N, C-alpha and C positions, 0 to 999 in steps of 0.2 A: 068486817067487810065480806060480802058474799057476792059471787059472780059466777057465771057459767064458763066463760072463756076469756083469756087475756093473751094479747100478743105483745112481746117486748123485744128489745134489741140490746146487745152488749155494747159497752162504751169503747168499742174498738172495731176496726174493719176486719173483714174476712181474711185479707192478706196478712194483716198484723197478727191475727190468731194463729195462722198456719206457720208463720215464722217462728213462733215460740215452740213449735213441735218439731223443728228441723232435725234435732239430734235423735229423735225417735222415728224418723221417717221410715226406716227400714225395720222397725221393731213393732209390728202391730199388736203384739202381746201386751204392750204398755197400756193399751186401752183397758184390758181386763185388770191390770195391776191398779190403775187409778180408781176403777169402780170398787174394787175390794177395799182399798185404802179409805175411800169415802164411806163405805159401810161401817168399818171399825171406828172411823172418826165420828160417826153418828151414834156412838155408844152401843153398837151392835155386839152381842155376845156370840152370835152365829152368822156366818156369811157363807152362802151356798153358790157355787159357780157350776152351771150346767152347760156343757158344750156338746153338741151333737154334729157328727159328720155323716155325709151321705155315702152311698155305695162306692163312689169314686173318690172318697176321702176329701170331698169339698165341704166347706162349712154349711151346715143346715140351719142351726139355731144357737144362740148364746143368750143365757139368762144369768144375771147376778142378783141374788136375793139376800136381803139382810133384815134382821129384826131390830134395827136401830130406831131412832126417834122419829124417822120420817121427815118429809119436807113440808113445812107450813106454807101452803099456797098463798097465804096472805103476805108472806115475806118473799115471794117468788122473785120480785124485782131485785131485792137485796142479794139473793143467792146467785141469780143468773145474769144480771145486767152488768155488775162490776167485775170485769175480767181480772183486773190487777189486785182487787181487794178480796179478802176472805175473812169470815168470822173465825177461821182457824189460826189466823196470824198470832204469833207470840204465845201459842198454846203448846207446851212441850209434849203433851200427850198425843198430839195429832200429827199425821204424816203429811196430809195435803195442806200446804201453807201458801199456795199461790193463786187460788181461786180459779184455776183454769183446767184442772185435772179432768173434770167432767167432759170437756170437749175433746179429750184424747180419742174418743170413739171413732172420729173420722179417719184415724190411721187404719182402721179395720173395716169399717162399713159406711154406708151412706145415711142410715137412719138410726136414731136412738130414742127410746121412749122410757121415761121414768114413771112407773106406777107407784104411788105412795099413799100412805095413810098415817095419821097422827093420833095421839090420845084423844083429841077432840072429835074423833070419828070423822075426820075430814078425809074423804077419798078424792084423789086427784091424779092427773097425769100431765107430764110435760114432755113435749116433743121438740127435737132439733134435727134439721136435715144438713147433710154435708155441703150441699150447694149453697146454703145460707147459714153458715155457722154462727153468725152474730145474732140471728133471729131465733126466738123460742116461742112456743105456744103452750099455754097452761090452761087447763080446764078442770072444773070440779066433776066428779063422777058420782053416780048413785052406787049403792052397795052392790047391786047386781051387775053394774058396768065394770066394777073393779076386777083386775086380773085374779084368777082363782088361786094363784100361788100365795097371795097375801091374805086369803080368807082366814087362815088359822092364827093370824097375828093381830094384835090390837094396834100395833104400829110397826112401821118398817117401809122398805123400798125394794122394788123389783125393777131392774133395768133390762129392757129387751133390745137386743141389737139385731138389725135386719139389713137386707140388701148389701151383702158383703162384697167388698172390692178386692180383698186379698184373703189369704188363708192363714191359719195358725199352725204352729209346730205340733208334733205328736203329743199325746196326753202326758207321756212320761216327762217330756221336756217342760211342759207347762207346770207339772207338779214340782219339778226341781226349781223352777223360777219362783213359784209361789212360796216354796220353803225358804228360798234365799231372801226374798223380799219381806216376808212376814214372820219368819222364824223368831226374830227378837221380840215381836209383839206377842206371839203365842207363848213364849217362855216367860214374858213379863207378867202375863195374867193367864193362868191355866184354865180359867173359866171361858176364855175366848176360844172359839172353834172355827176352823175354816175347812170347807168341804169342796171337793172337785168331783163332780158326777157321783155324789153320794158317798165318797170315800174321804175320810178325814185326812187333811194334810198335816203331817207330823212335823214336830220341831226338828230342824236339821241336826246332824251329828254335832256334838259338842262335849266339852269337858266342863263339869260343874263342880265348883268348890264353894262350900258354905263356911262363912266365918261369922263370929259374933264379937262385937266390940262394946265396951262400956266406957262412956264418956260423960263425966259430970252426972253420974247416976242415971243416965239415959242408956237404954240397951238398943243396939243397932244390929239387925240381922242382915248380913250382906251376902248376896249370891254373885259369885264370879263365874261368868260363862265365857269360855274360850271357844269360839266357833271354828270348826275345821275348814269352812269355806266362808268367803266374804258375805255378810248378810245384806245383799242387795246394795242399795246406795247409802245405807245407814253407816255412819262412821262409828268409831269406838267412843261410847259415852258412859259416864257414871250417872245412873238414873236414881232419883228419889221417888219411891212408889208409895201411894197411900193404901189404906186398907181395902179400897175397892179395886186395887190393881191398876190404878191409873197414875201416869207420870205427873208429878207436881213440879219437878225441876230436873233438868239434865245439864251436866257439865262435861264439856269436851275432854276426853282422856288425853294424857300425854303419850299414849301408846298408839296413836295413829301413825301411818306411814312406816310401820314396821313390816318388813316383808313377810307376807303370809300369816301375819299375826292379827287376830281380830278378837277383841275382848269387850264384853259388856258387863257392867256391874249394876246390880239392883239392890237398893237399900230400903228396908222397911223398918219403921219405928213409930212409937207414939209421938215422938218429937217431930216426925215428918208430917203428921196430920195437921200441925199448926204452921207448916212452912209457908213463908210468903217471900217470894224472890224480890219483891219490890220494897219490902219493909226493912228498916234498920233500927226499929224501936223494940223495947221490951214489951211483950204482950201482957194482957191483964191477968193471966193465970200465973204469973211469976215463974213460968217455966224458963229454962235457958233459951236465949235468943235462937230463933229458927229462921235464919235468912243467910244468904251467901257470905255476909261479912262477919258472921258470928264466930267466936272462938270454937264452939262445938263443931260447926261445919268445917272449919279449917283443920281441926284435929281429925275429923272423920275422913276428909280427903287425903290427909297425910297417911293415915292407916291403910286406906284403900290403895294408895299409890305403893306403899311398901309391899303389900301382898301381891299387887299386880306385877311389880318388879320381879318378885320371886317366881311368879307364874311364867313371865317372859323369859327369865333366865333358864328355867327348866325346859321351856319350849325350844330355846336356842340349842340346848344340849341335845335334845331329841333330834332336832333338825340336822345338826352337824354330824351326828352319828349316821343318819340316813345318807347324808352327802358323802361321808367318808366311805361307807359301804359301796356307794355308787362309783366313786373314784376307784375303789379297789377292783370292782367288777370290770370297769372299763380300762384298767391297766394304766391309770394316770400316775401311780407312784413308781419311782425308779426301781428297777430290779436289782441293780448293783451286782450282777452275776459274777463279776471278777473278784468279789469279796468272799471270805469264808462265811458259812451259814450263820454263825453266831453274830458276826458283824453286820451281815445283811439284815438280820432280824432287829438288831439294835437300831440301824439306820431307818428301817421301815417304821418302827415304833416312834422314833424321834421325829421324823417328818410328819407323821400322822398327828402327833401331839401339837406341833407348831401350826399346822394347817387348821386343826381344831380350834386353837386359841385365836388365830387371826379371823377365822370364820365367825366366832362368837362376837368379836369386837365389831366387825363390819361384814355381814353376810353378802353384801352386794359385790364385794371385790371378786369373788369367785363366780357368782351367779351371772355377772355381766360378761364373762369370758367365753369364747368359743372353745370347743374341746382341745384343739391343738394348743391354744394359748394357755389353757389351764395346765396341760401337761408340761409345757415349757416352764411356766412359773413354778410349779411344784419341784421340777428338776433343779432349777436354779436355787430355790430355797434349800433343797437337800444338800447341794454342793456348798452353799454359803455357811450352813450350820456346822459343817465339819472343817471349815477353813479357819485361818487365823484372822479372818475379817468378820467373824460372826458377831462381834460387838457392834458392827455397823448396821446390822439388820434392822434394829429399832429405828435408826435414823432414816433408812430407806422407806420403811413402812410409814413413818410419820409424814414424810414428804409426799408419798404416793397417795395415802389415804386422807391426808389432811385431818388427822384425828384431833378431837377435842382433848383438853388436858386430862379430864377424868378417864376417857377411853385410853389415852396414851399411858397413863399411870397403870391402868388395869393390864394392858398388854405387856408393859415392862415387867410388872410383877409376875405375870404368867410365863413370860419367856425366861425370866430369872429362875423361876421354879423349875422350868423344863431343863435349863442348863444345870441346875443343882441336882436334879434327878439323874441326869446323864453322868455327872461327876460321881454321884453316889454309886451308880451302877458300875462305873469303872473301878472305883475303890473296892467294891465288893469282889470283883474278879481278882484284883491284885491281892486282896486279903486272903482269898481262897488259895491262890497260887503260892503265896508266901508260906501259908500253913502247910501246903503240900511239900514244899522244899524243906521246911522244918521237920516234917515227919520222915521224909526220905533221909535226911541227915541223921536223924535219931536211929533209923534202921541200920545205916552204914557204920555208925560209930558203936552202937551197943548190941545190935542183934544181927550183924552181918553173917554170923555162922549159921543162923537159922533160916536165912532167906535163900530161896531157890531161883535159878535162872528162869525156869518155866515151872509153874504158871505165874509165880509171884511177880517178878520184875517185868516180864513181858506184858502182862495185863495192866500193870501200873503205867507203863509207857504208852500203851494203846489209849489210855484215858487222859494222858498228860503229854501229848505230842508237842505242846508249846515249849517244853524243856529244850527242844532242838530247833525252835523257830516257829513263827506264827503261820496260820493259813494252810496247815497240812491236812491232807486227807489220807486215810489208811488204804493202801493198795493191796498189801498182802501181809500176813503174819505167819506164824509157825505152820508148817505143812503146806505152804505155798511156795513152789519153786520158781526159778527165773523165767521159765517158759510161761507159766501162768501169770506171773507178774507183768510180763510184756503185754499179754492180752488184756489184763485188768487195767493197766495203765492207760490204754487207748479208749477204754469204755468208761473209765471213772473221771478222767480229767477233761473238762470241756475245752474244745478247741485245739487239743494237742495234735490231732490228725491234720489240721490245716498247716502245720509246720512242714509237712513233707512236701517236697517239690513234685513228687509223682504220687499217684494213687497207691494206697497201701492196703493190702488185704491179708487174709489168713495164710495164703500160700507163702508170702514173704516171711511171716513169723515162723512157719514150719521149717524154714531153712536153718533156724537156730537149734533145732533138735539134734543136729550132728555135733554140736559143740560139747567138748568134754566138760562135765560138771554142770550142765545146764539144768539138771534135775535137782541140784543142791537147793536146800531150803534156807531162807534167811529168817532171822527173828522178826524183823519188821521192815517193810518197804513202804516208805512214805513219799508222797508227791504233793507239791504245792498245787492248790486248786486253780491258781491264776498265774499268768505269765509274769516274770520279772524282767528287768532291763539291765544290761551291763553298762560299763562306763562309756560305751559308744552308742548307748541308747538302742541297742539291738535286743529284741525280745528272746527270751528262752524260758524253758520249764526246768524247775529244779526238783530233783528227786534225791531222797536220802535213805540209805540203808543202815539200819541200826543192828549191830551185832553185840548182844549182851552176854556177859560172863558172870557166873556165880560169884557173889561178893567175897566168898572165902578163898577164891582162887586169884592169884596175882597174874597180871597180864604179862605175856612173854612173846618171843619170836614166833612161836607156833600160832598164836592167835593173830599176830600181825600178818603172817603168811596167808591166813584164812581170808582176810578181807582183800589182800592183794590178789588172791585167786578170784574173788568176786569181781574185782576190777577187770581182770582178764576176760571173764565171761561177758561182762557188760561191753567191753571194747570190741568183742568179736560178734556179739549177737545183733542181728539186723534190726531187731525190735528196739534196741537202745542206741542205734548208730547215728541218729540224726544229730548234726552238730548244734542244733538249737535245744538239745536236751543235755543238762549238766547234772552230774552225780556227785554226792558226797557219801562216803562209806565211813561210818563212825564205829569204832571199837570202844565199848564202854565197860569199865570194870572199877572195882574199889581202889586198886592201886596197881602200879607197875612193879614187876618183880625186881628185887635188888640185884639179882644175878644176871638180868638181861642187859645186853649191850646195844642191840639194834634199835629198840624203841627209844631209849634215852638219847642216843646219837641223832636219830631222826628229829626228835623234838627240839634239840639244841639248834639244829639247822633251821627248823621252822620259825624259831624265835627271831632269827636274823631276818627272815622274810616278813615278819610281823603277821604271821598266820598261826596263832596258838593251836597246838595239837596236830598240825599237819605232819604226816609221816611219808607221804608220797603224792606225786602228781603225774598224770599221764594225759596224752592227747591234747597238749597245749592247755592244760588246766581244766579240761572238760570233765575229767574223772579224778577226784581227789580222795585221799584216805586220811582219816584223823584218828587219833587215840585220845580219849578223854576219860579222866577219872570222875567219879561222882562229885568229888570235892571241887574240881574245876567247873563242872556244870552248875553247881550251887553258887560258886563265886561269880560266874558269868551272869546268872539271874540277878544276884544282888547288885552287881556292878551296873547292869542295865537299868535297874529300877531303884538305884540307891537314893536318888533325890526324893522320889515319892515315898519310899519306905521310911526315910528319915523324917519327912514332914508329917506323915501319918502316925509315925511312932507306933506301929502295930503292936498290940499286946499279944504276944505269943502264949498260948495256953501251955500249961505244964504237961509234959508227956512222960514224966517219970514213971507213972504207974500203968502206962500203956503196954500191952503185950505185943509181940511181933505180929500175931494174927489180926489184932484189932487195928494196928497201924497199916498193915497191908490191905485190909478190907476198906479202910477209909480212903486209901490212895487209889483204889480201883473204881472210885466214883469219878465221873468226868467233871472237871472244873471248867 
């Protein structure tokens, strides 16, 4: 059939056409997207988009050129009249499947002209006006009438848009959109190229993983492409691709609707060349069945799903680490400043681990929360994890998240693992402390004559302050007198100044310089980092002074008088006078002298009051003095930890061949 001009109409009204483009009404760039898609759908290997702006950044011209098969003017009615039908329908390799994409031009301009040529050397043009969208005009062209952009091609189409009604975004934004929409196509077939104003549009950033599977003697090469950004409107599919780089079949992946996770898989194989998605019969080459119901296909999809799952799991791990770092930066994790540093670190590690595990199971839980809500949730989790109700956490999460059985089992296992890790960490601390006590006992029994007060014992206690209670910080050691300790106390213990009813400054501390003995030095001055509470629930800070005596010397009245003198200085010094500060002065030695009367008498009185080791008490119990032997300190530790030590049945290493120096060195490492 040959003719010079033909006028046709689409089988739909103008209003009906426009209704179908409502969702794109404010996105005129969709006109370009549809024309590029049509070019690739026409088997083009190259599509060129040329956009020019004038001096005031208004649109001047738009051309979309492709080297595809062109439009057969003899079939013009079939292509342009049937709005709801398209030759592309049910073709997995093509994007345009609705037969109306060509009319998207009206979102951007008032006139569109398709210049086209086919292998039959038919030159033609088709024109449509915005005012009459359902009407098209087609006409044959002579060679010299054809647009010059098509001269170098034996077939192809060039669409010219004119009479613009709106503008396009900047070139950089157009490039990003083209990458997003067509990146999967460009990755699918590296022979396909897309150019914008002469510059090739690159495949968007992605992670590429190549795998090879063998199934019933068939080799399958599979490329897994995880896109960093969503590839336009394309969902996550598993594609079967033939040797020409065209899709013969696509299967919707089970990894759609995963937050920020976009995965495409491309499978190439000789088996794919014979794939027929409609067939369920064995083909004549006796090769394994090549259709969606075949055992080979099902096994292939199973293997693809396994690898995809691994990729998704790794993606989740990467995402949660980014989220954890963000929460850290924004201060979402509880500070727990009232706890000692070691416990703060443990709590921080613990809550991070649980947030990480919950996030992996259901990322939307945290992503849908506002900052304040996120901070509150994390704080509540932190409290619950260290309470005696932590076993209920899984029930709460199951109720809130509505987890599937598989996810619930996964989370249960992960939380159990976290709990076990925390128990193991606690056991390790207890093991190290038990070993330290064992080593100290060995020193006091077998090597006490070789051990010095300083530096041996002093440095040991500096690293093992837990022997006298938890949560201590070192305020002063040897060569630090009471005056300096008073200053250090206020600078090292957070919140201690808030206990004073009036402002406290250096001038107040200087008043203590007139006290007799204020320059005396103590072996160790310790202070709790956080407030404690008495029986009336009133807060106070606890300070402990340790006075160590050489193990070879037995404790006597002279040594007791020394800590009594310390108590006097504390009672008189303004820096220690606040009633919310309580002091324990502990005299430590290997044994009490058999010839001493005062210490044993005081200890007998203390037993009646149920305060082991108490030898004096002043200022209504605010300042107390204790005498403790190393044996009683060891017994107190074992009594406090008897249950765990018995259950763990810690294996103590033999110390028979240890020298005093090696024992001391080992104990001067902080546990």
